[in-house]
C-alpha positions as a Markdown table, in Angstrom:
| # | Residue | x | y | z |
|---|---|---|---|---|
| 1 | Met | -102.8 | -6.0 | -3.9 |
| 2 | His | -101.1 | -4.5 | -0.9 |
| 3 | Glu | -98.0 | -6.6 | -1.5 |
| 4 | Ile | -97.6 | -4.9 | -5.0 |
| 5 | Leu | -98.2 | -1.5 | -3.5 |
| 6 | Glu | -95.8 | -2.2 | -0.7 |
| 7 | Lys | -93.1 | -3.1 | -3.3 |
| 8 | Ile | -93.9 | 0.1 | -5.2 |
| 9 | Ser | -93.6 | 2.3 | -2.1 |
| 10 | Lys | -90.2 | 0.8 | -1.2 |
| 11 | Ile | -88.6 | 1.5 | -4.6 |
| 12 | Ala | -90.4 | 4.8 | -5.2 |
| 13 | Pro | -87.9 | 7.1 | -3.4 |
| 14 | Ser | -85.0 | 5.9 | -5.6 |
| 15 | Leu | -86.8 | 6.1 | -8.9 |
| 16 | Pro | -86.2 | 8.8 | -11.5 |
| 17 | Arg | -88.7 | 11.6 | -11.5 |
| 18 | Ala | -91.0 | 10.3 | -14.3 |
| 19 | Gln | -91.1 | 6.8 | -12.8 |
| 20 | Lys | -91.7 | 8.2 | -9.3 |
| 21 | Thr | -94.7 | 10.1 | -10.7 |
| 22 | Ile | -96.1 | 6.8 | -12.1 |
| 23 | Ala | -95.5 | 5.1 | -8.7 |
| 24 | Glu | -97.4 | 7.8 | -6.8 |
| 25 | Ala | -100.3 | 7.7 | -9.3 |
| 26 | Leu | -100.6 | 3.9 | -8.8 |
| 27 | Met | -100.4 | 4.1 | -5.0 |
| 28 | Glu | -103.1 | 6.8 | -5.0 |
| 29 | Asn | -105.5 | 5.0 | -7.3 |
| 30 | Pro | -104.5 | 1.4 | -7.7 |
| 31 | Glu | -107.9 | 0.4 | -9.1 |
| 32 | Ala | -107.3 | 2.6 | -12.2 |
| 33 | Ile | -104.7 | 0.3 | -13.8 |
| 34 | Glu | -107.3 | -2.5 | -14.3 |
| 35 | Arg | -109.4 | -0.3 | -16.7 |
| 36 | Met | -106.8 | 1.8 | -18.3 |
| 37 | Thr | -104.6 | 1.2 | -21.4 |
| 38 | Leu | -100.9 | 2.0 | -21.5 |
| 39 | Ala | -101.8 | 5.2 | -23.5 |
| 40 | Glu | -104.4 | 6.2 | -21.1 |
| 41 | Ile | -102.3 | 5.9 | -18.0 |
| 42 | Ser | -99.5 | 7.7 | -19.8 |
| 43 | Arg | -101.8 | 10.6 | -20.5 |
| 44 | Glu | -103.3 | 10.6 | -17.0 |
| 45 | Ser | -99.9 | 10.5 | -15.2 |
| 46 | Gly | -98.3 | 13.0 | -17.6 |
| 47 | Thr | -95.4 | 10.5 | -18.4 |
| 48 | Ser | -94.2 | 8.8 | -21.5 |
| 49 | Glu | -95.1 | 5.2 | -22.4 |
| 50 | Ala | -91.4 | 4.4 | -22.4 |
| 51 | Ser | -91.1 | 5.6 | -18.8 |
| 52 | Ile | -94.0 | 3.4 | -17.8 |
| 53 | Ile | -92.4 | 0.3 | -19.4 |
| 54 | Arg | -89.2 | 1.1 | -17.6 |
| 55 | Phe | -91.1 | 1.4 | -14.3 |
| 56 | Cys | -92.7 | -2.0 | -14.9 |
| 57 | Arg | -89.3 | -3.6 | -15.4 |
| 58 | Glu | -88.0 | -2.0 | -12.2 |
| 59 | Leu | -90.8 | -3.9 | -10.5 |
| 60 | Gly | -89.7 | -7.1 | -12.2 |
| 61 | Phe | -92.4 | -7.3 | -14.8 |
| 62 | Ser | -91.8 | -7.7 | -18.5 |
| 63 | Gly | -94.1 | -4.7 | -19.4 |
| 64 | Tyr | -97.3 | -2.9 | -18.7 |
| 65 | Thr | -99.6 | -5.8 | -19.6 |
| 66 | Ala | -97.8 | -8.1 | -17.1 |
| 67 | Leu | -98.1 | -5.5 | -14.3 |
| 68 | Lys | -101.8 | -4.9 | -15.1 |
| 69 | Glu | -102.4 | -8.7 | -15.0 |
| 70 | Ala | -100.7 | -8.8 | -11.6 |
| 71 | Phe | -103.0 | -6.1 | -10.3 |
| 72 | Val | -106.1 | -7.8 | -11.6 |
| 73 | Leu | -105.1 | -11.2 | -10.1 |
| 74 | Ala | -104.3 | -9.6 | -6.8 |
| 75 | Asn | -107.6 | -7.8 | -6.7 |
| 76 | Gln | -109.5 | -11.0 | -7.6 |
| 77 | Asn | -107.7 | -12.9 | -4.8 |
| 78 | Glu | -108.6 | -10.1 | -2.3 |
| 79 | Ser | -112.3 | -10.2 | -3.5 |
| 80 | Ser | -112.5 | -13.9 | -3.2 |
| 81 | Ser | -111.2 | -13.7 | 0.4 |
| 82 | Glu | -113.8 | -11.1 | 1.5 |
| 83 | Ile | -115.8 | -12.1 | 4.5 |
| 84 | Asn | -119.6 | -11.9 | 4.3 |
| 85 | Ile | -122.1 | -12.3 | 7.1 |
| 86 | Asp | -125.3 | -14.2 | 6.3 |
| 87 | Lys | -128.4 | -15.2 | 8.2 |
| 88 | His | -127.2 | -18.7 | 8.8 |
| 89 | Asp | -124.1 | -17.6 | 10.7 |
| 90 | Ser | -124.2 | -18.1 | 14.5 |
| 91 | Met | -122.9 | -15.4 | 16.7 |
| 92 | Met | -119.6 | -17.3 | 17.2 |
| 93 | Asp | -119.3 | -17.5 | 13.4 |
| 94 | Ile | -119.8 | -13.7 | 13.2 |
| 95 | Leu | -117.3 | -13.1 | 15.9 |
| 96 | Asn | -114.7 | -15.2 | 14.2 |
| 97 | Lys | -115.3 | -13.6 | 10.9 |
| 98 | Leu | -115.0 | -10.1 | 12.4 |
| 99 | Tyr | -111.8 | -11.1 | 14.2 |
| 100 | Lys | -110.2 | -12.4 | 11.0 |
| 101 | Asn | -111.3 | -9.4 | 9.0 |
| 102 | Asn | -110.1 | -6.9 | 11.6 |
| 103 | Met | -106.7 | -8.6 | 11.9 |
| 104 | Glu | -106.3 | -8.5 | 8.1 |
| 105 | Val | -107.1 | -4.8 | 8.1 |
| 106 | Leu | -104.6 | -4.0 | 10.9 |
| 107 | Ser | -101.9 | -6.1 | 9.2 |
| 108 | Glu | -102.4 | -4.4 | 5.9 |
| 109 | Thr | -102.4 | -1.0 | 7.6 |
| 110 | Leu | -99.1 | -1.8 | 9.2 |
| 111 | Ala | -97.7 | -2.8 | 5.8 |
| 112 | Ile | -98.1 | 0.7 | 4.4 |
| 113 | Ser | -94.5 | 1.8 | 4.7 |
| 114 | Glu | -95.0 | 5.5 | 3.7 |
| 115 | Asn | -96.9 | 6.2 | 6.9 |
| 116 | Gln | -95.0 | 8.8 | 9.0 |
| 117 | Tyr | -95.9 | 7.7 | 12.5 |
| 118 | Glu | -92.8 | 9.2 | 14.1 |
| 119 | Lys | -93.3 | 12.5 | 12.3 |
| 120 | Ala | -96.9 | 12.6 | 13.4 |
| 121 | Leu | -96.0 | 11.9 | 17.1 |
| 122 | Thr | -93.3 | 14.6 | 17.0 |
| 123 | Ala | -95.8 | 17.1 | 15.7 |
| 124 | Leu | -98.2 | 16.2 | 18.5 |
| 125 | Leu | -95.6 | 16.5 | 21.2 |
| 126 | Lys | -94.5 | 19.9 | 20.0 |
| 127 | Ala | -98.1 | 21.2 | 19.5 |
| 128 | Lys | -99.6 | 23.8 | 21.8 |
| 129 | Ser | -103.0 | 22.3 | 21.1 |
| 130 | Ile | -104.5 | 19.4 | 19.2 |
| 131 | His | -107.8 | 19.5 | 17.3 |
| 132 | Phe | -109.8 | 16.7 | 15.7 |
| 133 | Phe | -112.0 | 17.1 | 12.6 |
| 134 | Ala | -114.5 | 14.4 | 11.5 |
| 135 | Val | -118.1 | 13.8 | 10.7 |
| 136 | Gly | -120.5 | 10.9 | 10.8 |
| 137 | Asp | -119.2 | 7.6 | 12.2 |
| 138 | Ala | -115.6 | 8.9 | 11.9 |
| 139 | Tyr | -116.4 | 11.4 | 14.6 |
| 140 | Met | -116.8 | 8.6 | 17.1 |
| 141 | Ala | -113.2 | 7.6 | 16.6 |
| 142 | Ala | -112.0 | 11.2 | 16.7 |
| 143 | Asn | -114.0 | 12.0 | 19.8 |
| 144 | Leu | -112.7 | 9.0 | 21.7 |
| 145 | Ser | -109.1 | 10.0 | 21.0 |
| 146 | Tyr | -110.0 | 13.6 | 22.0 |
| 147 | Met | -111.3 | 12.4 | 25.4 |
| 148 | Lys | -108.1 | 10.5 | 26.0 |
| 149 | Phe | -105.8 | 13.5 | 25.2 |
| 150 | Lys | -108.1 | 15.7 | 27.3 |
| 151 | Arg | -107.8 | 13.4 | 30.2 |
| 152 | Ile | -104.0 | 13.8 | 30.4 |
| 153 | Gly | -104.3 | 17.6 | 30.3 |
| 154 | Val | -103.7 | 18.3 | 26.6 |
| 155 | Ser | -105.5 | 21.4 | 25.2 |
| 156 | Cys | -107.6 | 19.9 | 22.5 |
| 157 | Ser | -111.0 | 19.8 | 20.8 |
| 158 | Ala | -113.3 | 17.6 | 18.7 |
| 159 | Glu | -116.3 | 19.7 | 17.8 |
| 160 | Gln | -119.3 | 17.9 | 16.3 |
| 161 | Asp | -121.0 | 21.0 | 15.1 |
| 162 | Ile | -119.8 | 22.0 | 11.6 |
| 163 | Met | -119.8 | 25.7 | 12.4 |
| 164 | Leu | -117.7 | 25.2 | 15.5 |
| 165 | Gln | -115.3 | 23.1 | 13.5 |
| 166 | Met | -114.8 | 26.0 | 11.1 |
| 167 | Ile | -114.4 | 28.4 | 14.0 |
| 168 | Thr | -111.8 | 26.2 | 15.6 |
| 169 | Ala | -109.9 | 25.8 | 12.3 |
| 170 | Ser | -109.8 | 29.5 | 11.6 |
| 171 | Asn | -108.3 | 30.2 | 15.0 |
| 172 | Leu | -105.4 | 27.7 | 14.7 |
| 173 | Thr | -101.7 | 28.8 | 14.4 |
| 174 | Lys | -98.4 | 27.3 | 13.5 |
| 175 | Asn | -98.1 | 26.0 | 17.0 |
| 176 | Asp | -101.2 | 23.8 | 16.7 |
| 177 | Val | -102.0 | 20.4 | 15.0 |
| 178 | Ala | -105.2 | 19.6 | 13.2 |
| 179 | Ile | -106.1 | 15.9 | 12.7 |
| 180 | Ala | -108.7 | 14.8 | 10.2 |
| 181 | Val | -110.3 | 11.4 | 10.2 |
| 182 | Ser | -112.0 | 10.6 | 6.9 |
| 183 | Tyr | -111.9 | 7.3 | 5.1 |
| 184 | Glu | -112.7 | 8.6 | 1.7 |
| 185 | Gly | -111.1 | 12.0 | 2.3 |
| 186 | Arg | -113.9 | 13.7 | 0.4 |
| 187 | Ser | -116.2 | 15.0 | 3.1 |
| 188 | Lys | -116.5 | 18.7 | 2.2 |
| 189 | Asn | -116.8 | 19.9 | 5.8 |
| 190 | Val | -113.6 | 18.0 | 6.9 |
| 191 | Val | -111.7 | 19.0 | 3.8 |
| 192 | Asp | -112.7 | 22.7 | 4.3 |
| 193 | Ala | -111.7 | 22.6 | 8.0 |
| 194 | Ile | -108.3 | 21.1 | 7.2 |
| 195 | Arg | -107.8 | 23.6 | 4.3 |
| 196 | Ile | -108.5 | 26.5 | 6.7 |
| 197 | Ala | -106.2 | 25.0 | 9.4 |
| 198 | Lys | -103.3 | 24.6 | 6.9 |
| 199 | Glu | -103.9 | 28.2 | 5.6 |
| 200 | Arg | -103.6 | 29.4 | 9.2 |
| 201 | Gly | -100.2 | 27.6 | 9.5 |
| 202 | Ala | -101.2 | 24.6 | 11.6 |
| 203 | Thr | -99.6 | 21.2 | 11.0 |
| 204 | Thr | -102.3 | 18.9 | 9.4 |
| 205 | Ile | -102.5 | 15.2 | 9.8 |
| 206 | Ser | -105.0 | 13.0 | 8.0 |
| 207 | Val | -106.0 | 9.5 | 8.8 |
| 208 | Thr | -107.5 | 8.3 | 5.5 |
| 209 | Arg | -107.2 | 5.5 | 2.9 |
| 210 | Arg | -104.6 | 5.3 | 0.3 |
| 211 | His | -106.1 | 7.0 | -2.8 |
| 212 | Lys | -106.2 | 10.4 | -4.4 |
| 213 | Ser | -108.6 | 12.7 | -2.5 |
| 214 | Pro | -109.1 | 16.4 | -1.9 |
| 215 | Leu | -108.2 | 16.0 | 1.8 |
| 216 | Leu | -104.6 | 15.0 | 0.9 |
| 217 | Asp | -104.1 | 18.2 | -1.0 |
| 218 | Tyr | -104.0 | 20.0 | 2.4 |
| 219 | Thr | -102.3 | 17.3 | 4.5 |
| 220 | Asp | -98.8 | 17.6 | 5.8 |
| 221 | Ile | -98.6 | 14.1 | 7.3 |
| 222 | Arg | -100.5 | 11.2 | 5.8 |
| 223 | Leu | -101.5 | 8.2 | 8.0 |
| 224 | Leu | -103.0 | 5.8 | 5.5 |
| 225 | Val | -105.3 | 2.9 | 6.5 |
| 226 | Ser | -106.5 | -0.2 | 4.9 |
| 227 | Ala | -110.1 | -1.4 | 5.0 |
| 228 | Lys | -112.3 | -4.0 | 3.4 |
| 229 | Asp | -116.0 | -3.9 | 2.6 |
| 230 | Leu | -117.6 | -6.3 | 5.1 |
| 231 | Thr | -121.3 | -5.5 | 4.8 |
| 232 | Phe | -124.0 | -4.8 | 2.3 |
| 233 | Gly | -124.2 | -1.2 | 1.1 |
| 234 | Arg | -120.4 | -0.6 | 1.5 |
| 235 | Asp | -120.7 | -0.1 | 5.3 |
| 236 | Lys | -117.0 | -0.4 | 6.1 |
| 237 | Ile | -117.2 | -1.1 | 9.8 |
| 238 | Thr | -113.5 | -2.1 | 9.8 |
| 239 | Arg | -112.3 | 1.3 | 8.7 |
| 240 | Arg | -113.1 | 2.6 | 12.2 |
| 241 | Ile | -111.0 | -0.2 | 13.7 |
| 242 | Ala | -108.0 | 1.0 | 11.6 |
| 243 | Asp | -108.6 | 4.6 | 12.4 |
| 244 | Gln | -108.8 | 4.0 | 16.2 |
| 245 | Phe | -105.7 | 1.7 | 15.9 |
| 246 | Ile | -103.6 | 4.6 | 14.6 |
| 247 | Leu | -105.1 | 7.2 | 16.9 |
| 248 | Glu | -104.6 | 5.0 | 20.0 |
| 249 | Ala | -101.0 | 4.4 | 19.1 |
| 250 | Leu | -100.4 | 8.1 | 18.8 |
| 251 | Tyr | -102.0 | 8.6 | 22.2 |
| 252 | Leu | -99.9 | 5.9 | 23.8 |
| 253 | Gly | -96.8 | 7.3 | 22.2 |
| 254 | Tyr | -97.6 | 10.8 | 23.5 |
| 255 | Glu | -98.4 | 9.6 | 27.0 |
| 256 | Ser | -95.2 | 7.5 | 27.2 |
| 257 | Arg | -93.1 | 10.7 | 26.6 |
| 258 | Met | -94.8 | 12.9 | 29.1 |
| 259 | Asp | -92.8 | 14.3 | 31.9 |
| 260 | Ser | -93.4 | 13.6 | 35.6 |
| 261 | Lys | -95.6 | 16.6 | 36.2 |
| 262 | Ala | -97.8 | 15.5 | 33.3 |
| 263 | Lys | -98.0 | 12.0 | 34.7 |
| 264 | Glu | -99.2 | 13.5 | 38.0 |
| 265 | Arg | -102.0 | 15.2 | 36.1 |
| 266 | Ile | -103.1 | 11.7 | 34.9 |
| 267 | Lys | -103.1 | 10.4 | 38.4 |
| 268 | Tyr | -105.3 | 13.3 | 39.7 |
| 269 | Thr | -107.6 | 13.1 | 36.8 |
| 270 | Gln | -108.2 | 9.4 | 37.4 |
| 271 | Leu | -108.8 | 10.0 | 41.1 |
| 272 | Ala | -111.4 | 12.6 | 40.2 |
| 273 | Ile | -113.1 | 10.1 | 37.8 |
| 274 | Asn | -113.0 | 7.3 | 40.3 |
| 275 | Asn | -114.0 | 9.2 | 43.4 |
| 276 | Asn | -115.5 | 12.3 | 42.1 |
| 277 | Lys | -113.0 | 14.2 | 44.2 |
| 278 | Ile | -109.3 | 14.8 | 44.5 |
């Protein structure tokens, strides 16, 4: 399905307003097209049926039915290629399956063309301080990134306590950056923290999946990830790989642009870690 979405994202900027609205709706919720009629998607997107037909033809399809069938087929192909771990798999089988799945997720994440990586890095480089907001297993990815930025002398935080997250968000200014890590983008605590940060004037960045969510309503810079369900109970272990992939890239970009004094701080920090003294 990501190939169709990639094609939509490429042509979206040049489309008329009505067709652009349709493109944005499909990119935010691509699963909806499989269960919605032409009339229903027209009503949901607030556009005319004629505009939807024209949009389909811009993509190279004869009409809405052809586009819908393409989405259904793409989704079926993705579902059939999902990797499952069973009790008969050896550890080498599991490692190979995980490797393949993680590589697919990273490739699909890179294929999301609307991600504004340079804009995100520029915001971080200009920020007086950087603050991470996440809960649950997403907090592990956020905390690791926080530790790396902290190590190179950046003023930052990654509070695990919800109250401290709210306190941090409420004290941000236009000179700060708030980074949310939330796969679904629906965690109330994270959404509230980013909403508060945005209200205080901070630049907000969200690492989340491509679909409509409350988190994106308060996000200045979207960094969208791809992830597939690998385990029973929708335990998307690969989503953290995608999250960390983006956060690590931002860290490396930040570090590479630091001046000589900042690089000296890295040197002394590492000496302190290695020898427990400077």
